[in-house]
C-alpha positions in Angstrom: 16.9 13.3 -29.8 15.6 16.8 -29.4 15.8 17.3 -33.2 13.3 14.4 -33.6 10.6 16.0 -31.4 7.4 16.6 -33.3 6.5 20.2 -34.0 2.8 20.7 -33.2 0.3 23.6 -33.0 -2.3 24.2 -30.3 -5.6 24.4 -32.1 -8.1 24.9 -29.4 -8.7 24.6 -25.6 -12.0 23.9 -23.9 -12.1 25.0 -20.2 -14.4 23.5 -17.6 -14.9 23.5 -13.8 -16.5 21.3 -11.1 -16.8 21.5 -7.4 -16.6 19.3 -4.3 -17.4 19.6 -0.7 -14.6 18.4 1.5 -15.4 15.6 3.9 -13.2 17.2 6.6 -11.9 20.8 6.9 -8.3 21.3 5.8 -6.3 24.0 7.5 -2.9 25.0 6.0 -1.1 28.3 6.0 -3.6 31.1 6.2 -6.7 29.3 5.2 -9.2 26.6 6.2 -10.7 24.9 3.2 -14.2 23.3 3.2 -15.1 23.4 -0.5 -12.9 23.1 -3.6 -13.1 23.8 -7.3 -11.2 22.0 -10.0 -10.2 23.3 -13.4 -10.4 20.8 -16.2 -9.2 21.4 -19.8 -9.4 19.6 -23.1 -6.8 20.7 -25.6 -6.6 19.8 -29.3 -3.3 19.8 -31.2 -2.3 19.5 -34.8 0.8 17.6 -36.0 2.7 18.3 -39.2 1.3 15.2 -41.0 -2.3 16.4 -40.5 -3.1 14.2 -37.5 -5.0 15.8 -34.7 -5.3 14.6 -31.1 -7.0 15.7 -27.9 -5.6 15.6 -24.4 -6.8 16.5 -20.9 -5.5 17.8 -17.6 -7.1 18.8 -14.3 -5.9 20.8 -11.3 -7.3 22.4 -8.2 -8.2 26.1 -8.4 -6.7 26.7 -4.9 -7.3 29.9 -2.9 -4.7 31.3 -0.5 -1.7 29.1 -1.7 -0.5 30.7 -4.9 -1.3 34.2 -3.5 -1.8 34.6 0.2 -2.8 38.3 0.1 -5.7 38.5 2.6 -7.1 41.5 0.8 -8.1 39.2 -2.0 -11.2 37.0 -1.7 -11.1 33.3 -2.5 -12.9 34.0 -5.7 -10.3 36.7 -6.5 -7.7 34.0 -6.2 -9.6 31.7 -8.5 -9.9 34.5 -11.0 -6.1 35.0 -10.9 -5.6 31.4 -11.9 -8.1 31.6 -14.6 -6.3 34.7 -15.9 -3.0 32.7 -15.9 -4.6 29.9 -18.0 -6.2 32.3 -20.4 -2.8 34.0 -20.9 -1.1 30.7 -21.5 -3.6 29.6 -24.1 -3.2 33.0 -25.9 0.6 32.8 -26.0 0.9 29.2 -26.9 -1.7 29.6 -29.7 0.2 32.5 -31.1 3.4 30.7 -31.4 2.3 28.4 -34.3 4.2 25.2 -34.6 6.9 24.2 -32.1 7.8 21.3 -29.9 5.7 20.7 -26.8 8.6 22.0 -24.7 9.3 24.8 -27.2 5.8 26.1 -26.7 6.5 26.4 -23.0 10.0 27.8 -23.2 9.1 30.1 -26.1 6.2 31.7 -24.2 7.8 31.6 -20.8 9.2 35.1 -20.5 6.1 36.8 -22.0 3.9 34.7 -19.7 5.8 35.9 -16.7 6.0 39.5 -17.9 2.3 39.8 -18.8 1.3 38.1 -15.6 3.4 40.6 -13.6 1.6 43.4 -15.3 -1.6 42.0 -13.9 -0.1 41.7 -10.4 0.1 37.9 -10.7 3.0 36.5 -8.8 5.3 33.9 -10.4 3.4 30.9 -8.8 0.1 32.2 -10.2 1.8 32.9 -13.6 3.0 29.3 -13.7 -0.4 27.7 -13.2 -1.8 28.2 -16.7 1.2 26.8 -18.5 1.4 23.9 -16.0 -2.1 22.8 -16.8 -1.8 23.4 -20.5 1.5 21.6 -20.9 0.0 18.4 -19.4 -3.0 18.4 -21.7 -0.7 19.0 -24.7 1.5 16.1 -23.7 -1.5 13.9 -23.2 -2.6 14.7 -26.7 0.9 14.1 -28.1 1.1 10.7 -26.4 -2.2 9.7 -27.8 -1.1 10.7 -31.3 2.2 8.9 -31.0 0.9 6.0 -29.0 3.6 6.6 -26.3 3.2 6.7 -22.6 4.5 9.6 -20.5 7.5 7.6 -19.5 8.3 6.6 -23.1 7.9 10.2 -24.2 10.3 11.5 -21.6 12.8 8.7 -22.3 12.8 9.6 -26.0 12.5 13.3 -25.3 9.4 13.5 -27.5 8.5 16.9 -25.9 11.9 18.3 -27.1 13.3 19.4 -23.7 16.6 21.2 -24.1 18.9 23.4 -22.1 18.1 27.1 -22.9 19.0 30.5 -21.4 16.2 29.9 -19.0 18.4 27.4 -17.2 22.0 28.6 -17.7 23.2 26.6 -14.8 22.5 23.4 -16.8 24.8 24.4 -19.7 27.0 21.4 -20.5 24.6 18.9 -18.8 23.5 16.0 -21.0 19.8 16.4 -20.6 18.9 13.7 -23.2 21.0 11.1 -21.3 19.4 12.2 -18.0 15.9 11.9 -19.4 16.7 8.6 -21.1 17.8 7.1 -17.8 14.5 7.7 -16.0 12.3 4.7 -15.5 8.7 4.6 -14.2 8.2 3.2 -10.7 5.7 0.5 -10.0 4.6 1.8 -6.6 5.2 4.7 -4.2 4.8 5.3 -0.5 2.0 7.7 0.4 3.0 10.6 2.8 -0.1 11.5 4.7 -0.8 15.2 5.4 -1.7 16.2 9.0 -3.4 19.6 8.7 -3.5 22.2 11.4 -7.1 21.4 12.5 -7.1 17.7 11.8 -8.3 15.6 14.9 -5.3 13.6 16.2 -7.2 11.3 18.6 -10.9 10.5 19.2 -10.8 13.1 22.1 -10.3 15.9 19.5 -13.5 15.2 17.7 -17.0 15.6 19.1 -19.5 12.8 18.2 -21.5 15.4 16.2 -18.5 16.2 14.0 -18.0 12.6 12.9 -18.5 12.0 9.2 -18.9 8.2 9.5 -18.4 7.5 5.8 -16.2 4.5 6.4 -12.9 6.4 5.9 -10.5 7.3 8.7 -11.0 10.7 10.3 -8.5 11.0 13.1 -4.7 10.6 12.8 -5.0 7.5 15.0 -7.5 6.0 12.5 -5.3 6.9 9.5 -2.3 5.1 11.1 -4.2 2.0 12.1 -6.2 1.6 8.9 -3.8 2.6 6.1 -0.4 1.3 7.2 1.1 4.6 6.2 4.8 5.0 7.1 5.3 8.6 5.9 3.7 11.8 7.3 3.7 15.5 6.5 3.1 17.7 9.6 1.9 21.2 9.2 3.2 23.9 11.6 1.5 27.2 12.1 4.2 29.8 13.1 3.6 29.8 16.8 6.4 27.9 18.6 4.4 27.1 21.7 1.3 26.0 19.8 3.3 24.0 17.3 5.3 22.2 20.0 2.0 21.2 21.8 0.5 19.9 18.6 3.6 18.1 17.5 3.9 16.4 20.9 0.4 15.1 20.6 1.0 13.9 17.1 4.3 12.2 18.1 2.4 10.3 20.9 0.3 8.7 18.2 3.0 8.0 15.7 5.5 6.7 18.3 2.8 4.3 19.6 1.2 3.1 16.4 3.3 4.0 13.3 6.3 1.8 13.7 9.5 3.0 12.0 7.8 6.1 10.5 9.4 9.1 8.7 8.0 12.6 8.6 8.5 16.1 7.1 7.6 19.5 8.6 5.8 22.0 6.4 5.7 25.6 7.5 3.6 26.9 4.6 5.4 30.3 5.0 4.1 30.7 8.6 7.3 31.8 10.2 8.5 35.3 9.6 12.2 34.6 9.8 14.8 31.8 10.0 15.2 32.6 13.7 11.6 31.6 14.3 11.8 28.2 12.7 15.2 27.7 14.2 13.8 28.3 17.7 11.0 25.7 17.0 13.6 23.2 15.9 15.8 23.9 19.0 12.9 23.3 21.3 11.8 20.2 19.4 15.3 18.8 19.7 15.4 19.4 23.5 11.9 17.9 24.2 12.2 14.2 25.4 8.7 13.5 24.1 9.8 14.4 20.6 13.0 12.4 20.4 11.7 9.8 18.0 9.9 12.4 15.9 12.9 14.7 15.6 15.0 11.7 14.4 12.3 10.8 11.9 12.2 14.3 10.2 13.6 14.1 6.7 13.5 17.8 5.9 11.7 21.1 6.6 9.6 22.5 3.8 9.1 26.3 3.2 9.1 27.4 6.8 9.6 31.1 6.0 7.4 33.6 4.2 8.4 33.7 0.5 8.8 37.5 0.7 11.9 37.0 2.8 12.8 33.3 2.4 15.3 34.0 -0.4 16.8 37.2 1.1 19.0 35.7 3.9 21.2 32.7 4.3 19.8 29.7 6.1 23.0 27.7 6.4 22.9 27.5 10.2 19.5 25.8 10.4 20.2 23.8 7.2 23.2 22.3 9.0 20.7 20.8 11.5 18.1 19.6 9.0 17.8 20.0 5.2 15.5 22.8 4.1 13.3 22.9 1.0 11.6 25.6 -1.0 8.0 25.2 -2.1 6.0 28.5 -2.4 9.3 30.3 -3.0 9.8 28.2 -6.2 8.2 30.8 -8.3 10.3 30.9 -11.5 13.0 28.8 -13.1 15.8 30.7 -11.3 14.4 30.1 -7.8 16.0 26.8 -7.0 19.6 27.8 -7.8 19.1 31.1 -5.9 17.8 29.0 -2.9 20.8 26.7 -3.1 23.1 29.6 -2.8 21.5 30.5 0.5 21.7 27.1 2.0 18.6 25.3 0.9 19.1 21.9 -0.6 15.7 20.8 -1.7 12.9 21.8 -4.0 9.4 20.4 -4.3 7.7 18.9 -7.4 4.1 19.9 -7.8 2.3 19.5 -11.1 0.6 22.9 -10.5 4.0 24.5 -10.8 4.8 22.8 -14.1 6.0 19.4 -15.2 8.9 20.9 -17.2 10.0 22.8 -14.1 10.0 19.5 -12.1 12.1 17.8 -14.9 14.6 20.6 -15.1 14.9 20.9 -11.3 15.4 17.1 -11.1 18.2 17.5 -13.7 19.7 20.2 -11.5 19.6 17.9 -8.5 21.4 15.2 -10.5 24.0 17.6 -11.8 24.7 19.2 -8.4 25.0 15.8 -6.6 27.4 14.5 -9.2 29.5 17.6 -8.8 29.4 17.3 -5.0 30.1 13.6 -5.1 27.3 13.1 -2.5 23.5 13.0 -2.3 23.4 16.5 -0.9 20.5 18.0 -3.0 17.0 16.5 -3.3 13.6 16.9 -4.8 10.4 15.9 -2.9 6.9 15.2 -4.2 4.3 17.5 -2.7 0.5 17.8 -3.1 -1.9 20.6 -3.8 -5.0 18.5 -2.9 -4.9 16.6 -6.2 -8.3 15.0 -6.8 -8.8 11.4 -7.7 -8.8 10.9 -11.5 -6.7 12.7 -14.0 -5.2 15.2 -11.6 -3.7 12.6 -9.2 -2.8 10.2 -12.0 -0.7 12.7 -13.9 1.1 13.8 -10.7 1.8 10.2 -9.7 3.2 9.4 -13.2 5.6 12.4 -13.0 6.9 11.7 -9.5 7.1 8.0 -10.1 9.2 8.6 -13.2 11.5 11.0 -11.3 12.4 8.1 -9.0 10.9 9.7 -5.8 10.1 7.2 -3.2 7.3 8.9 -1.3 4.6 11.5 -2.3 2.5 13.7 -0.1 -1.2 13.0 -0.8 -4.1 14.7 0.9 -6.9 14.8 -1.6 -7.9 11.2 -0.8 -8.3 12.2 2.9 -10.1 15.5 2.6 -12.2 14.5 -0.5 -14.3 11.4 -0.6 -12.8 9.7 -3.6 -14.4 10.5 -6.9 -17.7 11.5 -5.3 -17.6 14.7 -7.5 -17.8 12.6 -10.7 -20.8 10.8 -12.3 -21.1 7.1 -11.8 -20.1 6.2 -15.3 -16.9 8.2 -15.1 -16.0 6.5 -11.8 -16.6 3.1 -13.3 -14.4 3.9 -16.2 -11.5 5.0 -14.1 -11.7 2.0 -11.8 -11.8 -0.3 -14.9 -8.8 1.4 -16.4 -6.8 1.5 -13.1 -7.9 -1.4 -10.9 -4.5 -1.2 -9.1 -5.0 2.4 -8.1 -8.7 2.6 -7.3 -11.3 0.4 -5.4 -15.1 0.5 -5.0 -16.6 -0.6 -1.7 -19.6 1.0 0.0 -19.1 4.4 -1.6 -17.4 6.2 -4.5 -14.3 5.1 -6.3 -11.4 5.8 -3.9 -7.6 5.5 -4.0 -6.4 2.0 -3.1 -3.8 2.3 -0.4 -2.1 -1.0 0.2 0.3 -1.1 3.2 0.7 2.7 2.9 1.6 2.5 -0.8 0.0 3.4 -4.1 0.3 1.3 -7.3 1.5 3.1 -10.4 1.6 0.3 -13.0 -1.6 1.1 -14.8 -0.5 4.7 -15.4 2.0 3.6 -18.0 -0.3 3.8 -21.1 -0.5 5.9 -24.2 -1.0 9.6 -23.4 -0.3 11.2 -20.0 -1.5 8.6 -17.5 -5.3 9.1 -18.2 -6.8 5.9 -19.7 -10.5 6.8 -19.1 -12.9 9.4 -20.3 -14.2 12.2 -18.1 -17.8 13.3 -18.4 -17.5 16.9 -19.6 -21.3 17.2 -19.8 -21.4 17.0 -16.0 -19.1 20.0 -15.7 -19.8 23.7 -16.2 -17.9 26.0 -18.6 -15.1 27.9 -16.9 -16.2 31.6 -16.6 -14.2 34.2 -18.4 -11.5 35.7 -16.2 -11.8 39.5 -15.5 -9.6 41.8 -17.5 -7.1 43.9 -15.6 -5.7 43.6 -12.1 -7.9 41.5 -9.9 -8.9 43.0 -6.5 -7.1 46.2 -7.3 -9.5 48.4 -5.3 -9.5 46.1 -2.3 -5.7 45.7 -2.3 -5.2 49.5 -2.4 -8.0 50.3 0.0 
């Protein structure tokens, strides 16, 4: 099947941005976010028979997640991501004709090396290709009149095992991809940030948004029917225990047979720190139900040390997953060797990385004869529209049963988009969006999101964005960003 993959050329890429003010502040890791910027690209490809097609992709330009160096400003962080995108466009364009996956794999090592020379870490380096690959695949699907699921099943992108993933040698990648089927719906896993109000007592009347959407955790539970929750912890055992106890009181009372995950966002300095939190959680009577509901712990330890020491002792208590440590294609196998068993799928890290890591999970579980390894679906504040749709199409195809979503909670639907664009997306995806007393918003039905309308030609888009309402992305600076500040 790989031999039949079309060889295409990247002809041009238009780069845009738009902004949004969050309806509620979102605290995770080392930052509190109140405003956000989205990168939007439109890529044109040329096929061997002369056909041309255009595809789109969108992703948050997120500060203090890809690179948490506090010496860099938020704008420095955004410039780093712009650099990564510019570099990917340059390298893909220079490769001439190749398969969609071939463009990614062929440019991979130079993307990483050139990014490193600019002091861009592997997560930042991956951002540009991740965005570009989605737009290229959207264009290819439009040209071939194939949906994302159909393209992956037929291996239209041309995925293959290369020396970038030597642990997959001998694995039948075509058979694995051909066996994937798009899901029709998925459970939403609601993110509880570090400053989110838990009950009405946590929110002064003057702080209420009153836009018709839930604001406190109590309101989320009661109004959305959500059964899955992602709980952020902050690296202070005492403070984390207090907050988790208050969260558990709400979930135990109102959320029924809920399940949850813990996300450390690199806030603990060592495995001993997170192990102490887990020990005290397990000993607290008020957390008995919550502890039993925890599925896994995500990236509890700073990435600078997370892959330097075994974590088997804690992993024996609860499965551990890497997220921020998943920088390059070798990260997941390295983490497994230390005792981690899970890896996150995030579109901002790359759809091909997700597919290859999913293949690794399948291979390792077959070899183990048990469901020991796993992938989860995590969120980087994906905005309503193209960004959330492409992410949902990917995780739905991977067979994941629940997905972290927080963009719908911290951003008021498609309030950032012109009215005509909102109407177009609601018309194309009436199962995923609804309009009622406000902008187009995700339709959450019993804690679930519908995915059926995403199965259409291209990469799960189906409606046109209004590029005239966006601004051109500014040129990224040349050279190392923030070098003077970082060395001061």
